[in-house]
C-alpha positions in Angstrom: -7.7 -4.7 23.9 -10.4 -7.0 22.2 -13.9 -5.7 23.0 -17.0 -8.6 23.6 -18.6 -6.4 20.5 -15.4 -7.1 17.8 -15.4 -10.8 19.5 -18.6 -11.1 17.9 -18.1 -9.4 14.9 -17.8 -11.4 11.6 -14.2 -11.7 10.1 -13.8 -11.5 6.4 -11.5 -13.4 4.5 -9.3 -10.7 2.3 -8.5 -13.4 -0.1 -12.0 -14.6 -1.0 -14.8 -11.5 -1.5 -18.0 -12.2 1.1 -16.3 -15.6 2.7 -17.2 -15.4 6.5 -14.8 -16.6 8.7 -15.7 -17.9 12.0 -16.2 -15.2 14.9 -13.6 -14.7 17.9 -11.0 -16.2 15.4 -8.1 -13.4 14.7 -4.8 -14.6 12.8 -1.6 -13.3 12.9 1.0 -13.9 9.9 3.7 -11.0 9.8 6.3 -12.5 6.8 8.3 -11.2 4.5 11.8 -11.4 6.6 12.6 -7.8 6.7 16.1 -6.8 6.4 16.5 -3.5 7.2 19.1 -0.7 7.5 20.7 2.3 5.9 22.9 0.7 3.6 21.6 -2.4 3.1 21.6 -2.7 -0.5 25.1 -4.3 -0.7 23.2 -7.7 1.1 21.7 -8.6 -2.1 24.5 -10.7 -3.0 24.3 -12.5 -0.1 20.9 -13.0 0.0 19.9 -14.0 -3.0 22.5 -16.4 -2.8 20.5 -17.6 0.4 17.6 -18.6 -1.6 19.8 -20.6 -4.2 19.4 -18.4 -6.8 21.0 -18.6 -10.2 19.8 -16.1 -12.0 17.9 -12.5 -11.4 15.2 -11.1 -13.3 15.1 -7.4 -12.6 11.6 -5.1 -12.3 12.4 -1.7 -12.4 10.9 1.5 -14.2 12.7 3.6 -16.3 13.0 6.6 -13.9 14.8 3.9 -11.0 17.2 3.1 -13.8 18.3 6.3 -14.2 19.5 6.8 -10.7 21.3 3.5 -11.2 20.3 1.6 -8.5 19.5 -1.7 -10.9 22.7 -1.3 -12.4 24.3 -1.6 -8.6 22.2 -4.3 -7.7 23.4 -6.0 -11.1 27.1 -5.5 -9.8 26.3 -6.9 -6.2 25.1 -9.8 -7.7 27.8 -10.5 -10.3 30.1 -10.2 -7.7 28.6 -13.1 -5.9 28.4 -15.1 -9.1 24.8 -14.6 -10.1 23.7 -13.6 -13.5 20.8 -11.0 -14.0 18.5 -8.9 -16.8 16.3 -5.8 -16.5 13.0 -5.4 -17.1 12.3 -1.2 -17.1 9.2 -0.8 -18.4 6.9 -1.0 -15.5 4.4 2.4 -15.8 2.9 4.0 -12.5 -0.5 2.4 -11.9 0.8 -0.8 -14.2 -0.6 -1.9 -17.1 -2.0 -5.9 -17.8 -0.4 -5.9 -21.2 3.5 -4.8 -19.2 2.9 -6.9 -16.5 1.5 -9.9 -18.8 4.9 -8.9 -21.6 7.2 -9.2 -18.5 5.7 -12.7 -17.4 6.8 -13.9 -20.8 10.2 -12.1 -20.8 10.6 -13.4 -17.3 10.1 -16.9 -18.3 12.3 -17.0 -21.3 15.4 -15.6 -19.1 16.0 -18.9 -17.5 15.8 -16.5 -14.3 14.9 -18.2 -10.3 14.1 -15.2 -8.7 12.4 -11.8 -9.3 14.3 -8.9 -7.6 11.6 -5.5 -7.7 14.0 -2.4 -7.0 11.4 0.6 -7.0 8.3 2.3 -5.8 4.7 0.2 -5.2 3.9 -0.1 -8.7 7.2 -1.9 -9.6 6.7 -4.1 -6.5 3.2 -5.0 -7.4 3.7 -5.5 -11.2 6.5 -7.7 -10.0 4.5 -9.9 -7.8 1.8 -10.4 -10.6 4.7 -11.2 -13.2 5.6 -14.4 -11.1 2.2 -15.5 -10.8 1.5 -15.3 -14.6 4.6 -17.0 -15.2 3.8 -19.9 -12.8 -0.1 -19.9 -12.9 -1.1 -18.9 -16.3 -3.6 -16.2 -17.5 -3.7 -12.9 -17.5 -3.8 -10.4 -14.2 -7.8 -9.6 -14.5 -8.7 -13.5 -14.3 -7.7 -13.1 -10.3 -9.4 -10.0 -9.5 -10.4 -10.3 -6.3 -13.5 -7.9 -7.0 -15.4 -10.8 -9.1 -17.3 -13.6 -8.1 -15.6 -16.1 -10.0 -11.9 -16.0 -10.0 -8.4 -18.0 -11.0 -7.2 -18.3 -7.3 -3.5 -17.5 -6.2 -2.9 -21.2 -5.1 0.9 -21.9 -6.3 4.4 -21.4 -4.6 5.5 -18.8 -6.8 8.9 -17.9 -7.8 11.0 -16.1 -4.8 11.0 -12.8 -4.6 13.0 -10.0 -3.1 11.7 -6.3 -3.3 13.6 -3.5 -2.5 11.2 0.0 -2.0 13.0 3.3 -3.4 10.1 5.2 -1.9 8.2 5.3 1.7 5.0 4.6 2.1 3.2 1.9 -0.6 4.3 -1.1 1.7 3.5 -3.1 -1.0 7.2 -4.7 -0.2 5.6 -6.6 2.7 1.5 -6.9 1.7 -0.2 -9.8 -0.1 -1.9 -7.2 -2.3 -1.0 -6.4 -5.6 -2.8 -3.8 -8.2 -2.0 -3.5 -11.8 -4.8 -1.7 -13.9 -6.6 -3.1 -16.9 -8.9 -0.8 -19.6 -8.8 1.5 -16.7 -10.0 -0.3 -13.9 -8.3 -1.4 -10.9 -7.6 -5.0 -10.9 -6.9 -6.2 -7.1 -5.1 -9.4 -6.7 -4.6 -10.7 -3.3 -2.7 -14.0 -2.0 -0.4 -15.1 1.2 1.8 -16.7 -2.4 2.3 -13.3 -4.0 4.0 -12.1 -0.5 8.0 -11.1 -1.1 10.1 -13.6 0.4 12.5 -11.1 1.3 12.0 -7.0 1.9 15.3 -5.6 1.8 14.7 -1.8 3.3 17.6 0.5 2.7 16.3 3.8 3.5 19.7 5.1 1.8 17.6 4.3 -1.3 14.4 7.1 -0.8 17.2 10.3 0.1 16.6 11.1 -3.7 12.7 11.1 -3.7 11.6 14.3 -4.4 9.3 16.6 -2.5 6.0 15.3 -3.9 6.4 11.8 -4.4 7.8 12.1 -0.6 4.5 14.0 0.6 1.9 11.2 -1.6 3.7 7.9 0.3 3.8 9.4 3.2 0.7 10.4 3.1 -0.4 6.8 1.7 1.4 5.2 4.6 -0.5 7.1 7.2 -3.7 6.3 5.6 -3.0 2.5 5.2 -2.3 2.7 9.3 -5.1 5.1 9.6 -7.7 2.8 8.1 -6.2 -0.3 9.3 -6.8 0.7 12.3 -10.4 1.6 12.3 -11.4 -1.4 10.2 -14.0 -4.2 10.9 -11.6 -6.4 11.3 -10.3 -7.5 14.4 -6.3 -7.7 15.4 -5.3 -6.2 18.1 -1.8 -7.3 17.2 -1.8 -5.1 13.8 -3.4 -2.2 15.9 -0.4 -1.5 17.7 1.5 -1.5 14.6 -0.7 0.8 13.4 -0.6 3.2 16.2 3.4 3.2 16.1 3.3 4.1 12.1 0.9 7.0 12.6 3.2 8.2 15.4 6.5 8.6 13.1 4.6 9.4 10.2 3.2 12.5 12.4 6.9 13.1 13.4 8.8 12.6 10.3 6.7 13.1 6.9 7.4 17.1 7.4 11.0 16.5 8.1 11.6 14.7 5.2 9.6 16.5 2.7 11.0 19.7 3.7 14.4 18.7 3.8 15.3 15.0 1.5 18.6 14.7 3.4 17.9 14.5 6.8 18.9 10.6 7.1 16.9 10.1 10.8 13.4 11.3 9.2 14.1 9.4 6.1 15.0 5.9 8.0 12.1 6.5 10.1 9.6 7.3 7.3 10.8 4.0 6.1 10.2 1.9 8.9 7.0 3.1 9.3 5.9 1.9 6.0 6.7 -1.3 6.1 4.8 -1.3 9.6 2.2 0.1 8.2 1.8 -2.5 5.6 2.2 -5.2 8.0 -0.5 -3.7 9.3 -3.3 -3.3 6.7 -2.0 -6.8 5.5 -3.8 -8.2 8.6 -6.8 -6.1 8.8 -7.2 -4.4 5.7 -8.4 -0.3 4.6 -11.6 0.8 4.3 -13.4 3.7 1.4 -10.5 5.8 0.8 -8.9 2.9 -0.8 -11.8 2.2 -2.3 -12.6 5.9 -4.4 -8.7 6.0 -4.4 -8.5 3.1 -6.4 -11.1 4.6 -9.0 -9.1 8.1 -9.2 -5.8 6.3 -10.2 -7.0 4.3 -12.6 -10.6 6.3 -14.1 -8.4 10.0 -14.1 -4.9 8.8 -13.5 -4.1 10.4 -10.1 -1.1 8.5 -8.2 -2.4 6.7 -5.7 -0.8 8.5 -2.7 -2.4 11.8 -3.6 -5.6 10.5 -4.3 -5.4 9.1 -0.5 -4.6 12.4 0.9 -7.4 14.2 -0.6 -9.7 11.7 0.3 -8.6 10.7 4.0 -10.0 13.7 5.4 -13.7 13.3 3.5 -13.4 9.7 4.5 -12.9 10.4 8.2 -15.5 12.7 8.7 -18.1 10.5 7.6 -16.6 6.9 9.9 -16.6 9.4 12.4 -20.0 8.9 13.6 -19.2 5.0 13.9 -15.6 5.0 15.6 -15.1 8.3 17.4 -13.6 6.5 20.6 -10.7 5.2 17.7 -9.9 8.4 16.7 -9.4 10.1 20.1 -7.0 7.0 20.6 -5.1 7.6 17.6 -5.3 11.3 18.3 -2.5 10.3 21.7 -0.4 9.2 18.4 -0.2 12.6 16.9 0.5 14.2 20.6 -3.4 15.4 20.7 -4.4 15.1 24.9 -8.1 15.2 26.0 -8.8 18.9 27.6 -11.1 19.7 30.4 -12.9 16.6 29.5 -12.9 16.5 25.9 -15.3 14.1 24.3 -14.5 11.5 21.5 -16.2 13.4 19.6 -14.0 16.8 20.0 -10.9 14.9 19.9 -11.9 13.4 16.9 -12.4 16.5 15.0 -9.5 18.3 16.1 -7.4 14.4 14.4 -9.4 15.8 11.7 -8.5 19.0 11.5 -4.3 18.4 12.0 -4.7 15.9 9.0 -5.6 18.4 6.8 -2.8 21.1 8.5 -0.5 18.3 7.4 -1.6 17.5 4.2 -1.9 21.9 3.6 2.2 21.4 5.0 3.5 19.2 2.9 1.6 20.6 -0.2 -1.3 18.8 -1.0 -3.6 20.1 -3.1 -7.1 20.2 -0.5 -9.7 19.6 -3.9 -10.4 16.9 -6.6 -11.0 19.3 -8.6 -7.5 20.7 -8.6 -5.7 17.5 -10.1 -8.3 17.7 -13.4 -11.0 15.2 -11.7 -14.9 16.2 -13.3 -18.2 15.8 -11.6 -19.1 13.8 -14.6 -16.4 11.4 -13.5 -18.0 10.8 -10.1 -20.6 8.3 -11.2 -18.6 5.7 -12.6 -16.2 5.9 -10.1 -18.6 5.2 -7.3 -20.4 2.5 -9.3 -16.3 0.7 -9.3 -15.6 2.0 -5.4 -19.1 0.0 -4.1 -17.4 -3.4 -5.8 -14.2 -2.4 -4.4 -12.7 -5.1 -2.0 -11.5 -2.5 0.4 -15.2 -0.9 1.0 -15.9 -4.6 3.0 -13.7 -3.6 5.9 -15.1 0.3 6.0 -16.5 0.5 9.6 -19.8 2.6 8.4 -21.5 0.3 6.4 -23.2 -0.5 4.1 -21.7 1.3 1.2 -23.6 2.9 -1.5 -22.9 4.5 -4.5 -25.5 7.5 -3.0 -22.6 7.7 -0.3 -19.8 7.5 -1.9 -21.0 9.8 -4.1 -21.4 12.3 -1.8 -18.3 12.0 -0.4 -16.6 12.3 -4.3 -18.8 15.5 -4.5 -17.6 17.0 -0.9 -13.8 16.4 -2.4 -14.2 18.0 -5.6 
C-alpha cells in the first residue's frame, strides 16, 4: 500500500546521480527472462540458439573452472552447434584491467554472446565486458558516482547469466561493480541487464558453508535495504518481504547442510527475488559502507554487508521502525501485549544478530583486519556512493558514517 507521504517523495533516477523524477510516479520493470529449475543448465544450448548465437564467450573464474561447470556448458553448446571459448581470469571484486583485457579477447574471438557462470564478480565482470567491447573506454569512465560520466546507452551483446552462488542477485540486476585503484566503480543502466538468467540451484550444491553464509546475508541485505529505501514501489516491496521470509527459513539450513536440496532451491529463488527488489528501489547505507570495505580492505562483499547490517539498521530505526515491524513478521516475530513498533524493531535487529552468529559471521570488523586508520577514507568514499542516496535516514554525513564504522569495528 502506498501512503500519501510516499507519493510526495521525489523519486531518484538510479542511472543519473541526483536527477529527480516526477513525484508520484512508480516504474516497474522486471527483466530479464528467468529460466529456473534444478538441473536446468542443460537448457543452455537451446537458449543460446534461441538468441541466434553462433560463438559464445564464456566468462568465469579459476575456482569455478576447477568444478567443471564451464566445460559442461561448452559440451552443451557444442551439441547445439555453437562454438565457444573460455575466459577464466575474473577475480573477486574484479579489477578494471581484468575487464579491459577480457573485452579485447571478446572482440577478437568473434563471439556474439557472453555466458557468465560464477558468482556476482563473474556476472558483473561479464556485464562490463560487453559494455567496453561495444562502447569503448574503460569501466571507470562509466562510474555513476561521478558528476560527468559516459552513459550506458547502446544495445549490448546478449548475456546469459548462470549463478553458482545464492545471494548477489547480479543475474537479474542492472548494476555492475568493478574495482579501479582501490575504488569501487558502480555502473548502472538497463542495457547491462542479462538477456536471460539461467538459475540452476544444482550448481550451488558445492558452495562451501562460509560462502553460503556470505552470499545469503548479501541477499537478505538486498531485500531489507530495498524495502526501507526512499524509493516507492509496492510490487518490489512484495518481492522484498517474500525474499526475507524465504531466506530466514532456509539460510541456516543451507549453511549447516549444503546437500539440503530444498534449502538450496529456495535460497536460489530468494536471491533472484531480492535482486529484482533492489533493481527497482536500490539499496542503502549498508551497501555504501560495504563497497568501501571490499575495495579498501578486500573484505568479501557479503561478509561486509552482514557485519554492517545490524549497525545500520539501528541508526535507521528512528525513521523506519514501522517498516521494521512489517519485516519482523517475515521472520515470524508477532506483536505481543501491544508491543510498539520500536520494540518489535529491536527484536528484528536482535534476530539478525543471532542469525549472523548462527552462520559464523564475525561480529566485528576488527576481526577481519579492518583498522581505525581505514575509517576516514572509507567514510569519505561512502558518502559519495550512489547507494547512500536512497538510505531512509538523511542526510548521510561523513561524521555519521565514521560513527557507524567505529561502532562496527
